[in-house]
N, CA, C, O and the ligand as a Tripos MOL2 file, in Angstrom:
@<TRIPOS>MOLECULE
protein
  293   291    74     0     0
PROTEIN
NO_CHARGES

@<TRIPOS>ATOM
      1 N         142.6890  114.3490   72.9090 N.3       1 MET1
      2 CA        142.5390  113.4420   71.6190 C.3       1 MET1
      3 C         141.7320  114.3620   70.4790 C.2       1 MET1
      4 O         140.6860  114.9330   70.7870 O.2       1 MET1
      5 N         142.2330  114.4450   69.3070 N.am      2 SER2
      6 CA        141.5570  115.1720   68.3260 C.3       2 SER2
      7 C         141.2300  114.4030   67.1130 C.2       2 SER2
      8 O         141.7980  113.3300   66.9100 O.2       2 SER2
      9 N         140.3760  114.8590   66.3110 N.am      3 ILE3
     10 CA        139.8350  114.1450   65.2040 C.3       3 ILE3
     11 C         140.8960  114.2130   64.0110 C.2       3 ILE3
     12 O         141.2530  113.2020   63.4060 O.2       3 ILE3
     13 N         141.3340  115.4090   63.7470 N.am      4 PHE4
     14 CA        142.2190  115.5750   62.6850 C.3       4 PHE4
     15 C         143.7090  115.9340   63.1090 C.2       4 PHE4
     16 O         143.9240  116.6300   64.1020 O.2       4 PHE4
     17 N         144.7260  115.4290   62.3130 N.am      5 THR5
     18 CA        146.0690  115.8100   62.6640 C.3       5 THR5
     19 C         146.3990  117.1730   62.1220 C.2       5 THR5
     20 O         145.5910  117.7130   61.3660 O.2       5 THR5
     21 N         147.4790  117.7480   62.4350 N.am      6 HIS6
     22 CA        147.9650  119.0990   62.0210 C.3       6 HIS6
     23 C         147.8950  119.2720   60.5390 C.2       6 HIS6
     24 O         147.5700  120.3650   60.0730 O.2       6 HIS6
     25 N         148.1870  118.2370   59.7580 N.am      7 ASP7
     26 CA        148.2140  118.2790   58.3120 C.3       7 ASP7
     27 C         146.8280  117.8680   57.5930 C.2       7 ASP7
     28 O         146.7320  117.5490   56.4080 O.2       7 ASP7
     29 N         145.7940  117.9310   58.5080 N.am      8 GLY8
     30 CA        144.4990  117.8640   57.9770 C.3       8 GLY8
     31 C         143.9910  116.4580   57.6060 C.2       8 GLY8
     32 O         143.0120  116.3300   56.8710 O.2       8 GLY8
     33 N         144.6860  115.3570   58.1360 N.am      9 HIS9
     34 CA        144.1140  114.0730   58.0490 C.3       9 HIS9
     35 C         143.5860  113.5710   59.3040 C.2       9 HIS9
     36 O         143.7830  114.1890   60.3510 O.2       9 HIS9
     37 N         142.9060  112.4520   59.2610 N.am     10 ILE10
     38 CA        142.2520  111.9540   60.4340 C.3      10 ILE10
     39 C         143.3210  111.3130   61.3430 C.2      10 ILE10
     40 O         144.1790  110.5640   60.8750 O.2      10 ILE10
     41 N         143.2540  111.6100   62.5890 N.am     11 SER11
     42 CA        144.2400  111.0930   63.5510 C.3      11 SER11
     43 C         144.1190  109.5580   63.7110 C.2      11 SER11
     44 O         143.0560  108.9900   63.4640 O.2      11 SER11
     45 N         145.1600  108.9330   64.1050 N.am     12 ARG12
     46 CA        145.0610  107.4930   64.3040 C.3      12 ARG12
     47 C         144.1100  107.1160   65.4450 C.2      12 ARG12
     48 O         143.5430  106.0240   65.4480 O.2      12 ARG12
     49 N         143.9400  108.0110   66.3990 N.am     13 ASP13
     50 CA        143.0000  107.6930   67.4580 C.3      13 ASP13
     51 C         141.5430  107.7750   66.9590 C.2      13 ASP13
     52 O         140.6820  107.0110   67.3950 O.2      13 ASP13
     53 N         141.3060  108.6630   66.0920 N.am     14 ALA14
     54 CA        140.0290  108.7140   65.4680 C.3      14 ALA14
     55 C         139.7710  107.4850   64.5740 C.2      14 ALA14
     56 O         138.6910  106.8960   64.6190 O.2      14 ALA14
     57 N         140.7520  107.1140   63.7810 N.am     15 LEU15
     58 CA        140.6310  106.0020   62.9110 C.3      15 LEU15
     59 C         140.2770  104.6550   63.6280 C.2      15 LEU15
     60 O         139.4450  103.8560   63.1980 O.2      15 LEU15
     61 N         141.0790  104.4890   64.8820 N.am     16 SER16
     62 CA        140.9290  103.3570   65.5940 C.3      16 SER16
     63 C         139.4440  103.2700   66.1300 C.2      16 SER16
     64 O         138.7850  102.2320   66.0760 O.2      16 SER16
     65 N         139.0090  104.3940   66.6210 N.am     17 LEU17
     66 CA        137.6360  104.4880   67.1500 C.3      17 LEU17
     67 C         136.6370  104.1890   66.0440 C.2      17 LEU17
     68 O         135.6250  103.5420   66.3120 O.2      17 LEU17
     69 N         136.8730  104.6290   64.8160 N.am     18 GLN18
     70 CA        136.0270  104.3590   63.7230 C.3      18 GLN18
     71 C         135.8880  103.0170   63.4590 C.2      18 GLN18
     72 O         134.7870  102.5210   63.2210 O.2      18 GLN18
     73 N         137.0770  102.2870   63.4850 N.am     19 ILE19
     74 CA        137.1060  100.7820   63.2540 C.3      19 ILE19
     75 C         136.3330  100.0940   64.3220 C.2      19 ILE19
     76 O         135.5690   99.1840   63.9980 O.2      19 ILE19
     77 N         136.4630  100.4450   65.5660 N.am     20 LEU20
     78 CA        135.9180   99.8140   66.6610 C.3      20 LEU20
     79 C         134.3590  100.2370   66.7500 C.2      20 LEU20
     80 O         133.5680   99.7210   67.5400 O.2      20 LEU20
     81 N         134.0600  101.1710   65.8960 N.am     21 ASP21
     82 CA        132.5040  101.6790   65.9880 C.3      21 ASP21
     83 C         132.3220  102.3510   67.2140 C.2      21 ASP21
     84 O         131.3220  102.1380   67.9010 O.2      21 ASP21
     85 N         133.2500  103.1830   67.5620 N.am     22 ASP22
     86 CA        133.1900  103.8670   68.8750 C.3      22 ASP22
     87 C         133.4550  105.2890   68.8670 C.2      22 ASP22
     88 O         133.9000  105.8560   69.8650 O.2      22 ASP22
     89 N         133.1780  105.9420   67.6870 N.am     23 LEU23
     90 CA        133.5460  107.3610   67.4520 C.3      23 LEU23
     91 C         132.3290  108.2030   68.1910 C.2      23 LEU23
     92 O         131.1540  107.8360   68.1630 O.2      23 LEU23
     93 N         132.7760  109.3120   68.8110 N.am     24 PRO24
     94 CA        131.7670  110.1340   69.3500 C.3      24 PRO24
     95 C         130.8900  110.6150   68.1590 C.2      24 PRO24
     96 O         131.3630  110.8390   67.0450 O.2      24 PRO24
     97 N         129.5350  110.7600   68.4880 N.am     25 ALA25
     98 CA        128.6110  111.0050   67.4880 C.3      25 ALA25
     99 C         128.9480  112.1320   66.4740 C.2      25 ALA25
    100 O         128.6800  112.0720   65.2740 O.2      25 ALA25
    101 N         129.5640  113.1630   67.0950 N.am     26 SER26
    102 CA        129.8720  114.3940   66.2480 C.3      26 SER26
    103 C         131.0230  114.1850   65.3560 C.2      26 SER26
    104 O         131.3120  115.0490   64.5280 O.2      26 SER26
    105 N         131.7310  113.0450   65.4720 N.am     27 TRP27
    106 CA        132.9280  112.7630   64.6030 C.3      27 TRP27
    107 C         132.5490  111.8450   63.4650 C.2      27 TRP27
    108 O         133.3080  111.7560   62.5000 O.2      27 TRP27
    109 N         131.4940  111.1980   63.5130 N.am     28 VAL28
    110 CA        131.1190  110.0660   62.5620 C.3      28 VAL28
    111 C         131.1070  110.7170   61.1750 C.2      28 VAL28
    112 O         131.8180  110.2530   60.2830 O.2      28 VAL28
    113 N         130.3420  111.7490   60.9760 N.am     29 ILE29
    114 CA        130.1550  112.3780   59.6660 C.3      29 ILE29
    115 C         131.4780  112.8320   59.0130 C.2      29 ILE29
    116 O         131.8120  112.4470   57.8930 O.2      29 ILE29
    117 N         132.2400  113.7020   59.7990 N.am     30 PRO30
    118 CA        133.4930  114.2980   59.2900 C.3      30 PRO30
    119 C         134.5070  113.1630   58.9840 C.2      30 PRO30
    120 O         135.2410  113.2870   58.0040 O.2      30 PRO30
    121 N         134.5770  112.1330   59.7260 N.am     31 VAL31
    122 CA        135.5990  110.9790   59.5790 C.3      31 VAL31
    123 C         135.1100  110.3030   58.2760 C.2      31 VAL31
    124 O         135.9090  110.1470   57.3530 O.2      31 VAL31
    125 N         133.8150  109.8940   58.1680 N.am     32 GLU32
    126 CA        133.3890  109.2170   57.0510 C.3      32 GLU32
    127 C         133.5040  110.0070   55.7420 C.2      32 GLU32
    128 O         133.8160  109.4070   54.7130 O.2      32 GLU32
    129 N         133.2690  111.3130   55.7350 N.am     33 LYS33
    130 CA        133.4710  112.2810   54.7090 C.3      33 LYS33
    131 C         134.9180  112.1980   54.2250 C.2      33 LYS33
    132 O         135.2030  111.9670   53.0500 O.2      33 LYS33
    133 N         135.7880  112.3930   55.1630 N.am     34 HIS34
    134 CA        137.2220  112.4970   54.8300 C.3      34 HIS34
    135 C         137.6870  111.1360   54.2540 C.2      34 HIS34
    136 O         138.4770  111.1080   53.3100 O.2      34 HIS34
    137 N         137.2070  110.0260   54.8100 N.am     35 LEU35
    138 CA        137.6400  108.7450   54.3180 C.3      35 LEU35
    139 C         137.1400  108.4560   52.9470 C.2      35 LEU35
    140 O         137.7410  107.6500   52.2360 O.2      35 LEU35
    141 N         136.0490  109.0850   52.5320 N.am     36 SER36
    142 CA        135.4320  108.7980   51.2370 C.3      36 SER36
    143 C         136.2520  109.4070   50.0700 C.2      36 SER36
    144 O         136.0050  109.0650   48.9130 O.2      36 SER36
    145 N         137.2230  110.3040   50.3600 N.am     37 PHE37
    146 CA        138.0330  110.7850   49.3820 C.3      37 PHE37
    147 C         139.4990  110.7500   49.5320 C.2      37 PHE37
    148 O         140.2250  111.0030   48.5710 O.2      37 PHE37
    149 N         139.9740  110.4430   50.7130 N.am     38 CYS38
    150 CA        141.3510  110.5110   51.0940 C.3      38 CYS38
    151 C         142.0190  109.0600   51.1700 C.2      38 CYS38
    152 O         141.7740  108.2760   52.0870 O.2      38 CYS38
    153 N         142.8730  108.7890   50.1330 N.am     39 TYR39
    154 CA        143.4580  107.4970   50.0210 C.3      39 TYR39
    155 C         144.3910  107.2230   51.0570 C.2      39 TYR39
    156 O         144.5730  106.0660   51.4360 O.2      39 TYR39
    157 N         145.0270  108.2380   51.5720 N.am     40 ARG40
    158 CA        146.0130  108.1320   52.5600 C.3      40 ARG40
    159 C         145.3700  107.5620   53.9540 C.2      40 ARG40
    160 O         145.8710  106.6540   54.6180 O.2      40 ARG40
    161 N         144.2590  108.2120   54.2480 N.am     41 CYS41
    162 CA        143.6650  107.6690   55.3990 C.3      41 CYS41
    163 C         142.9440  106.4230   55.2550 C.2      41 CYS41
    164 O         142.7580  105.7120   56.2430 O.2      41 CYS41
    165 N         142.5090  106.0910   54.0750 N.am     42 GLN42
    166 CA        141.9820  104.7540   53.7750 C.3      42 GLN42
    167 C         143.0370  103.7720   53.9690 C.2      42 GLN42
    168 O         142.7590  102.6850   54.4760 O.2      42 GLN42
    169 N         144.2990  104.0750   53.5890 N.am     43 ALA43
    170 CA        145.4350  103.0790   53.7890 C.3      43 ALA43
    171 C         145.7150  103.0390   55.2230 C.2      43 ALA43
    172 O         145.9250  101.9520   55.7610 O.2      43 ALA43
    173 N         145.7350  104.1550   55.9050 N.am     44 ASP44
    174 CA        146.0050  104.1540   57.3120 C.3      44 ASP44
    175 C         144.9810  103.2280   58.1550 C.2      44 ASP44
    176 O         145.2810  102.4980   59.1000 O.2      44 ASP44
    177 N         143.7530  103.4210   57.6130 N.am     45 ARG45
    178 CA        142.6150  102.6880   58.3610 C.3      45 ARG45
    179 C         142.7430  101.2640   58.1190 C.2      45 ARG45
    180 O         142.4780  100.4770   59.0270 O.2      45 ARG45
    181 N         143.1640  100.8170   56.8650 N.am     46 MET46
    182 CA        143.3930   99.4060   56.5310 C.3      46 MET46
    183 C         144.4050   98.8730   57.4780 C.2      46 MET46
    184 O         144.2270   97.7920   58.0400 O.2      46 MET46
    185 N         145.5270   99.6460   57.6820 N.am     47 GLU47
    186 CA        146.6720   99.1180   58.4640 C.3      47 GLU47
    187 C         146.2360   98.9780   59.8910 C.2      47 GLU47
    188 O         146.5160   97.9510   60.5100 O.2      47 GLU47
    189 N         145.5210  100.0220   60.4800 N.am     48 ILE48
    190 CA        145.1290   99.9150   61.8530 C.3      48 ILE48
    191 C         144.0940   98.7530   61.9430 C.2      48 ILE48
    192 O         144.1410   98.0150   62.9270 O.2      48 ILE48
    193 N         143.1920   98.5580   61.0030 N.am     49 SER49
    194 CA        142.2000   97.5040   61.0420 C.3      49 SER49
    195 C         142.8870   96.1590   61.0710 C.2      49 SER49
    196 O         142.4100   95.2610   61.7640 O.2      49 SER49
    197 N         144.0250   95.9630   60.3290 N.am     50 GLU50
    198 CA        144.6740   94.7430   60.3010 C.3      50 GLU50
    199 C         145.4290   94.5260   61.6290 C.2      50 GLU50
    200 O         145.5690   93.3800   62.0550 O.2      50 GLU50
    201 N         145.8750   95.4910   62.2340 N.am     51 LEU51
    202 CA        146.5390   95.5210   63.4320 C.3      51 LEU51
    203 C         145.6070   95.0840   64.6240 C.2      51 LEU51
    204 O         146.0120   94.3710   65.5420 O.2      51 LEU51
    205 N         144.4220   95.5340   64.5390 N.am     52 ILE52
    206 CA        143.4490   95.2710   65.5290 C.3      52 ILE52
    207 C         142.9260   93.7860   65.3560 C.2      52 ILE52
    208 O         142.6560   93.0820   66.3290 O.2      52 ILE52
    209 N         142.8070   93.3750   64.0880 N.am     53 ALA53
    210 CA        142.4250   92.0360   63.8240 C.3      53 ALA53
    211 C         143.5570   91.0820   64.3790 C.2      53 ALA53
    212 O         143.2700   90.0260   64.9430 O.2      53 ALA53
    213 N         144.8710   91.5090   64.1890 N.am     54 ASP54
    214 CA        145.9970   90.6530   64.7590 C.3      54 ASP54
    215 C         145.8640   90.4840   66.2170 C.2      54 ASP54
    216 O         145.9700   89.3930   66.7770 O.2      54 ASP54
    217 N         145.6100   91.6920   66.8600 N.am     55 LEU55
    218 CA        145.4750   91.6210   68.2650 C.3      55 LEU55
    219 C         144.3920   90.7350   68.8440 C.2      55 LEU55
    220 O         144.5060   90.0320   69.8480 O.2      55 LEU55
    221 N         143.2500   90.8760   68.0170 N.am     56 ARG56
    222 CA        142.1710   89.9460   68.4710 C.3      56 ARG56
    223 C         142.4930   88.5260   68.3180 C.2      56 ARG56
    224 O         142.1460   87.6770   69.1400 O.2      56 ARG56
    225 N         143.2710   88.2360   67.0790 N.am     57 ARG57
    226 CA        143.5110   86.7980   66.9900 C.3      57 ARG57
    227 C         144.4560   86.3090   68.0580 C.2      57 ARG57
    228 O         144.3110   85.1900   68.5510 O.2      57 ARG57
    229 N         145.4310   87.1370   68.4300 N.am     58 LEU58
    230 CA        146.3310   86.7660   69.4850 C.3      58 LEU58
    231 C         145.6250   86.5530   70.7770 C.2      58 LEU58
    232 O         145.9310   85.6080   71.5040 O.2      58 LEU58
    233 N         144.6680   87.4230   71.0910 N.am     59 ALA59
    234 CA        143.9700   87.3670   72.3890 C.3      59 ALA59
    235 C         143.1000   86.0600   72.4280 C.2      59 ALA59
    236 O         142.8580   85.4620   73.4770 O.2      59 ALA59
    237 N         142.6600   85.6790   71.2130 N.am     60 LYS60
    238 CA        141.8320   84.3410   71.1580 C.3      60 LYS60
    239 C         142.6510   83.0870   71.3650 C.2      60 LYS60
    240 O         142.1650   82.0640   71.8500 O.2      60 LYS60
    241 N         143.9210   83.2010   70.9770 N.am     61 GLN61
    242 CA        144.7660   81.8810   71.0310 C.3      61 GLN61
    243 C         144.8200   81.3960   72.4140 C.2      61 GLN61
    244 O         145.0830   82.1710   73.3340 O.2      61 GLN61
    245 N         144.5700   80.0770   72.6170 N.am     62 PRO62
    246 CA        144.7530   79.5440   73.9610 C.3      62 PRO62
    247 C         146.1410   79.5370   74.3800 C.2      62 PRO62
    248 O         147.0360   79.4500   73.5390 O.2      62 PRO62
    249 N         146.4100   79.6330   75.7570 N.am     63 PRO63
    250 CA        147.8340   79.6920   76.1780 C.3      63 PRO63
    251 C         148.5260   78.3760   75.8060 C.2      63 PRO63
    252 O         147.9010   77.3160   75.7730 O.2      63 PRO63
    253 N         149.7800   78.4660   75.5390 N.am     64 PRO64
    254 CA        150.4780   77.3310   75.1950 C.3      64 PRO64
    255 C         150.5060   76.2660   76.3000 C.2      64 PRO64
    256 O         150.7360   76.5910   77.4640 O.2      64 PRO64
    257 N         150.2700   74.9810   75.9350 N.am     65 ARG65
    258 CA        150.2790   73.9440   77.0000 C.3      65 ARG65
    259 C         151.7440   73.3060   77.0050 C.2      65 ARG65
    260 O         152.2280   72.6900   76.0550 O.2      65 ARG65
    261 N         152.3500   73.5460   78.1880 N.am     66 ASP66
    262 CA        153.6640   73.1020   78.2620 C.3      66 ASP66
    263 C         153.7050   71.9340   79.2300 C.2      66 ASP66
    264 O         154.7460   71.3130   79.4410 O.2      66 ASP66
    265 N         152.6160   71.6650   79.7800 N.am     67 ARG67
    266 CA        152.5690   70.5260   80.8090 C.3      67 ARG67
    267 C         151.3950   69.5400   80.4420 C.2      67 ARG67
    268 O         150.2450   69.9790   80.4160 O.2      67 ARG67
    269 N         151.6300   68.3590   80.1900 N.am     68 ARG68
    270 CA        150.5920   67.4580   79.8630 C.3      68 ARG68
    271 C         150.1480   66.7280   81.2020 C.2      68 ARG68
    272 O         150.8950   66.5890   82.1700 O.2      68 ARG68
    273 N         148.7700   66.2560   81.1290 N.am     69 ALA69
    274 CA        148.3170   65.5060   82.2210 C.3      69 ALA69
    275 C         148.8410   64.0250   82.2550 C.2      69 ALA69
    276 O         148.0750   63.0630   82.2050 O.2      69 ALA69
    277 N         150.1310   63.9230   82.3390 N.am     70 SER70
    278 CA        150.6710   62.6210   82.2190 C.3      70 SER70
    279 C         150.9200   61.9900   83.5450 C.2      70 SER70
    280 O         151.4000   60.8570   83.5660 O.2      70 SER70
    281 N         150.6540   62.5850   84.6060 N.am     71 THR71
    282 CA        150.8820   62.0590   85.8940 C.3      71 THR71
    283 C         149.6970   61.4340   86.5270 C.2      71 THR71
    284 O         149.6930   61.0660   87.7010 O.2      71 THR71
    285 N         148.6170   61.3150   85.6590 N.am     72 VAL72
    286 CA        147.2290   60.8340   86.1100 C.3      72 VAL72
    287 C         147.3130   59.4170   86.7220 C.2      72 VAL72
    288 O         146.7900   59.1290   87.7980 O.2      72 VAL72
    289 N         148.0450   58.5140   85.9160 N.am     73 ASN73
    290 CA        147.9780   57.1980   86.2930 C.3      73 ASN73
    291 C         149.0270   56.9300   87.3790 C.2      73 ASN73
    292 O         149.1410   55.8040   87.8630 O.2      73 ASN73
    293 ZN        143.4020  111.9530   54.9780 Zn       74 ZN74
@<TRIPOS>BOND
     1     1     2 1
     2     2     3 1
     3     3     4 2
     4     3     5 am
     5     5     6 1
     6     6     7 1
     7     7     8 2
     8     7     9 am
     9     9    10 1
    10    10    11 1
    11    11    12 2
    12    11    13 am
    13    13    14 1
    14    14    15 1
    15    15    16 2
    16    15    17 am
    17    17    18 1
    18    18    19 1
    19    19    20 2
    20    19    21 am
    21    21    22 1
    22    22    23 1
    23    23    24 2
    24    23    25 am
    25    25    26 1
    26    26    27 1
    27    27    28 2
    28    27    29 am
    29    29    30 1
    30    30    31 1
    31    31    32 2
    32    31    33 am
    33    33    34 1
    34    34    35 1
    35    35    36 2
    36    35    37 am
    37    37    38 1
    38    38    39 1
    39    39    40 2
    40    39    41 am
    41    41    42 1
    42    42    43 1
    43    43    44 2
    44    43    45 am
    45    45    46 1
    46    46    47 1
    47    47    48 2
    48    47    49 am
    49    49    50 1
    50    50    51 1
    51    51    52 2
    52    51    53 am
    53    53    54 1
    54    54    55 1
    55    55    56 2
    56    55    57 am
    57    57    58 1
    58    58    59 1
    59    59    60 2
    60    59    61 am
    61    61    62 1
    62    62    63 1
    63    63    64 2
    64    63    65 am
    65    65    66 1
    66    66    67 1
    67    67    68 2
    68    67    69 am
    69    69    70 1
    70    70    71 1
    71    71    72 2
    72    71    73 am
    73    73    74 1
    74    74    75 1
    75    75    76 2
    76    75    77 am
    77    77    78 1
    78    78    79 1
    79    79    80 2
    80    79    81 am
    81    81    82 1
    82    82    83 1
    83    83    84 2
    84    83    85 am
    85    85    86 1
    86    86    87 1
    87    87    88 2
    88    87    89 am
    89    89    90 1
    90    90    91 1
    91    91    92 2
    92    91    93 am
    93    93    94 1
    94    94    95 1
    95    95    96 2
    96    95    97 am
    97    97    98 1
    98    98    99 1
    99    99   100 2
   100    99   101 am
   101   101   102 1
   102   102   103 1
   103   103   104 2
   104   103   105 am
   105   105   106 1
   106   106   107 1
   107   107   108 2
   108   107   109 am
   109   109   110 1
   110   110   111 1
   111   111   112 2
   112   111   113 am
   113   113   114 1
   114   114   115 1
   115   115   116 2
   116   115   117 am
   117   117   118 1
   118   118   119 1
   119   119   120 2
   120   119   121 am
   121   121   122 1
   122   122   123 1
   123   123   124 2
   124   123   125 am
   125   125   126 1
   126   126   127 1
   127   127   128 2
   128   127   129 am
   129   129   130 1
   130   130   131 1
   131   131   132 2
   132   131   133 am
   133   133   134 1
   134   134   135 1
   135   135   136 2
   136   135   137 am
   137   137   138 1
   138   138   139 1
   139   139   140 2
   140   139   141 am
   141   141   142 1
   142   142   143 1
   143   143   144 2
   144   143   145 am
   145   145   146 1
   146   146   147 1
   147   147   148 2
   148   147   149 am
   149   149   150 1
   150   150   151 1
   151   151   152 2
   152   151   153 am
   153   153   154 1
   154   154   155 1
   155   155   156 2
   156   155   157 am
   157   157   158 1
   158   158   159 1
   159   159   160 2
   160   159   161 am
   161   161   162 1
   162   162   163 1
   163   163   164 2
   164   163   165 am
   165   165   166 1
   166   166   167 1
   167   167   168 2
   168   167   169 am
   169   169   170 1
   170   170   171 1
   171   171   172 2
   172   171   173 am
   173   173   174 1
   174   174   175 1
   175   175   176 2
   176   175   177 am
   177   177   178 1
   178   178   179 1
   179   179   180 2
   180   179   181 am
   181   181   182 1
   182   182   183 1
   183   183   184 2
   184   183   185 am
   185   185   186 1
   186   186   187 1
   187   187   188 2
   188   187   189 am
   189   189   190 1
   190   190   191 1
   191   191   192 2
   192   191   193 am
   193   193   194 1
   194   194   195 1
   195   195   196 2
   196   195   197 am
   197   197   198 1
   198   198   199 1
   199   199   200 2
   200   199   201 am
   201   201   202 1
   202   202   203 1
   203   203   204 2
   204   203   205 am
   205   205   206 1
   206   206   207 1
   207   207   208 2
   208   207   209 am
   209   209   210 1
   210   210   211 1
   211   211   212 2
   212   211   213 am
   213   213   214 1
   214   214   215 1
   215   215   216 2
   216   215   217 am
   217   217   218 1
   218   218   219 1
   219   219   220 2
   220   219   221 am
   221   221   222 1
   222   222   223 1
   223   223   224 2
   224   223   225 am
   225   225   226 1
   226   226   227 1
   227   227   228 2
   228   227   229 am
   229   229   230 1
   230   230   231 1
   231   231   232 2
   232   231   233 am
   233   233   234 1
   234   234   235 1
   235   235   236 2
   236   235   237 am
   237   237   238 1
   238   238   239 1
   239   239   240 2
   240   239   241 am
   241   241   242 1
   242   242   243 1
   243   243   244 2
   244   243   245 am
   245   245   246 1
   246   246   247 1
   247   247   248 2
   248   247   249 am
   249   249   250 1
   250   250   251 1
   251   251   252 2
   252   251   253 am
   253   253   254 1
   254   254   255 1
   255   255   256 2
   256   255   257 am
   257   257   258 1
   258   258   259 1
   259   259   260 2
   260   259   261 am
   261   261   262 1
   262   262   263 1
   263   263   264 2
   264   263   265 am
   265   265   266 1
   266   266   267 1
   267   267   268 2
   268   267   269 am
   269   269   270 1
   270   270   271 1
   271   271   272 2
   272   271   273 am
   273   273   274 1
   274   274   275 1
   275   275   276 2
   276   275   277 am
   277   277   278 1
   278   278   279 1
   279   279   280 2
   280   279   281 am
   281   281   282 1
   282   282   283 1
   283   283   284 2
   284   283   285 am
   285   285   286 1
   286   286   287 1
   287   287   288 2
   288   287   289 am
   289   289   290 1
   290   290   291 1
   291   291   292 2
@<TRIPOS>SUBSTRUCTURE
     1 MET1         2 RESIDUE 1 A MET
     2 SER2         6 RESIDUE 1 A SER
     3 ILE3        10 RESIDUE 1 A ILE
     4 PHE4        14 RESIDUE 1 A PHE
     5 THR5        18 RESIDUE 1 A THR
     6 HIS6        22 RESIDUE 1 A HIS
     7 ASP7        26 RESIDUE 1 A ASP
     8 GLY8        30 RESIDUE 1 A GLY
     9 HIS9        34 RESIDUE 1 A HIS
    10 ILE10       38 RESIDUE 1 A ILE
    11 SER11       42 RESIDUE 1 A SER
    12 ARG12       46 RESIDUE 1 A ARG
    13 ASP13       50 RESIDUE 1 A ASP
    14 ALA14       54 RESIDUE 1 A ALA
    15 LEU15       58 RESIDUE 1 A LEU
    16 SER16       62 RESIDUE 1 A SER
    17 LEU17       66 RESIDUE 1 A LEU
    18 GLN18       70 RESIDUE 1 A GLN
    19 ILE19       74 RESIDUE 1 A ILE
    20 LEU20       78 RESIDUE 1 A LEU
    21 ASP21       82 RESIDUE 1 A ASP
    22 ASP22       86 RESIDUE 1 A ASP
    23 LEU23       90 RESIDUE 1 A LEU
    24 PRO24       94 RESIDUE 1 A PRO
    25 ALA25       98 RESIDUE 1 A ALA
    26 SER26      102 RESIDUE 1 A SER
    27 TRP27      106 RESIDUE 1 A TRP
    28 VAL28      110 RESIDUE 1 A VAL
    29 ILE29      114 RESIDUE 1 A ILE
    30 PRO30      118 RESIDUE 1 A PRO
    31 VAL31      122 RESIDUE 1 A VAL
    32 GLU32      126 RESIDUE 1 A GLU
    33 LYS33      130 RESIDUE 1 A LYS
    34 HIS34      134 RESIDUE 1 A HIS
    35 LEU35      138 RESIDUE 1 A LEU
    36 SER36      142 RESIDUE 1 A SER
    37 PHE37      146 RESIDUE 1 A PHE
    38 CYS38      150 RESIDUE 1 A CYS
    39 TYR39      154 RESIDUE 1 A TYR
    40 ARG40      158 RESIDUE 1 A ARG
    41 CYS41      162 RESIDUE 1 A CYS
    42 GLN42      166 RESIDUE 1 A GLN
    43 ALA43      170 RESIDUE 1 A ALA
    44 ASP44      174 RESIDUE 1 A ASP
    45 ARG45      178 RESIDUE 1 A ARG
    46 MET46      182 RESIDUE 1 A MET
    47 GLU47      186 RESIDUE 1 A GLU
    48 ILE48      190 RESIDUE 1 A ILE
    49 SER49      194 RESIDUE 1 A SER
    50 GLU50      198 RESIDUE 1 A GLU
    51 LEU51      202 RESIDUE 1 A LEU
    52 ILE52      206 RESIDUE 1 A ILE
    53 ALA53      210 RESIDUE 1 A ALA
    54 ASP54      214 RESIDUE 1 A ASP
    55 LEU55      218 RESIDUE 1 A LEU
    56 ARG56      222 RESIDUE 1 A ARG
    57 ARG57      226 RESIDUE 1 A ARG
    58 LEU58      230 RESIDUE 1 A LEU
    59 ALA59      234 RESIDUE 1 A ALA
    60 LYS60      238 RESIDUE 1 A LYS
    61 GLN61      242 RESIDUE 1 A GLN
    62 PRO62      246 RESIDUE 1 A PRO
    63 PRO63      250 RESIDUE 1 A PRO
    64 PRO64      254 RESIDUE 1 A PRO
    65 ARG65      258 RESIDUE 1 A ARG
    66 ASP66      262 RESIDUE 1 A ASP
    67 ARG67      266 RESIDUE 1 A ARG
    68 ARG68      270 RESIDUE 1 A ARG
    69 ALA69      274 RESIDUE 1 A ALA
    70 SER70      278 RESIDUE 1 A SER
    71 THR71      282 RESIDUE 1 A THR
    72 VAL72      286 RESIDUE 1 A VAL
    73 ASN73      290 RESIDUE 1 A ASN
    74 ZN74       293 GROUP 0 **** ****
């Protein structure tokens, strides 16, 4: 796993870690520095952040109830 892609942008791995607040200490500054001026990575970060929010929402949803407790009586 590397912090930058071959074309000089932040890798999606590093962006995901940044969103999750889980970046290795030595990556924090370079990632934030790059994000402060690079609109492309800001957009990528937004996209990944929305994806992660979606996944969290899905994980929180209760399983569908297909069987009701109608046989109690
Ligand atoms: Zn970039």
